[in-house]
C-alpha positions as CSV (number, residue, x, y, z in Angstrom):
1,M,54.3,-6.9,107.3
2,A,57.8,-6.1,106.1
3,V,60.5,-6.4,108.8
4,P,64.1,-5.4,108.3
5,K,66.5,-8.4,108.4
6,R,69.4,-6.4,109.8
7,K,69.8,-3.3,112.0
8,T,70.6,-0.1,110.0
9,S,74.1,1.0,110.9
10,P,74.7,4.5,112.2
11,S,76.9,5.2,109.1
12,R,74.1,4.2,106.7
13,R,71.5,6.1,108.7
14,G,73.7,9.2,108.6
15,M,74.2,8.8,104.8
16,R,70.4,8.6,104.3
17,R,69.9,11.7,106.5
18,S,72.7,13.7,104.8
19,H,70.2,15.6,102.6
20,H,67.8,16.5,105.5
21,A,69.8,19.6,106.6
22,L,68.0,22.9,106.3
23,V,69.5,25.4,103.8
24,S,69.2,29.2,104.0
25,N,66.8,31.0,101.6
26,T,68.3,32.5,98.5
27,Y,67.6,36.0,97.5
28,V,68.2,38.0,94.3
29,E,68.5,41.7,93.8
30,D,65.5,43.2,91.9
31,K,66.6,44.9,88.7
32,D,64.2,47.8,89.0
33,T,64.1,48.6,92.7
34,G,67.3,47.0,94.0
35,E,65.4,45.3,96.8
36,L,66.1,41.7,97.7
37,R,63.4,39.2,96.8
38,R,63.0,35.5,96.4
39,P,63.6,34.1,92.9
40,H,60.4,33.3,90.9
41,H,58.3,35.5,93.4
42,L,56.7,38.8,92.7
43,D,58.0,42.0,94.2
44,L,55.4,42.9,96.9
45,K,56.4,46.6,97.0
46,T,55.8,47.2,93.3
47,G,53.6,44.3,92.3
48,M,55.8,43.4,89.3
49,Y,56.7,39.9,88.2
50,R,58.9,39.3,85.2
51,G,58.4,42.9,83.9
52,R,54.6,42.8,84.1
53,Q,52.3,44.5,86.6
54,V,50.6,41.5,88.3
55,M,49.2,43.0,91.4
56,T,47.9,46.4,92.4
57,V,49.7,47.8,95.4
58,K,47.8,49.6,98.2
59,E,49.1,53.0,99.1
60,E,49.3,53.6,102.9
């Protein structure tokens, strides 16, 4: 079983964890509707993705 030879210092531990912070989600404005949506995701209100109709939208 592998056992560390030396204790990991708080500085080195912090440097390793520097990329673990949560980042906020990014949103882009839809060209057709002007609504905010996630990049590379389809627009749920219109069912469009990259200029094509991908999903049929239920009318309420």
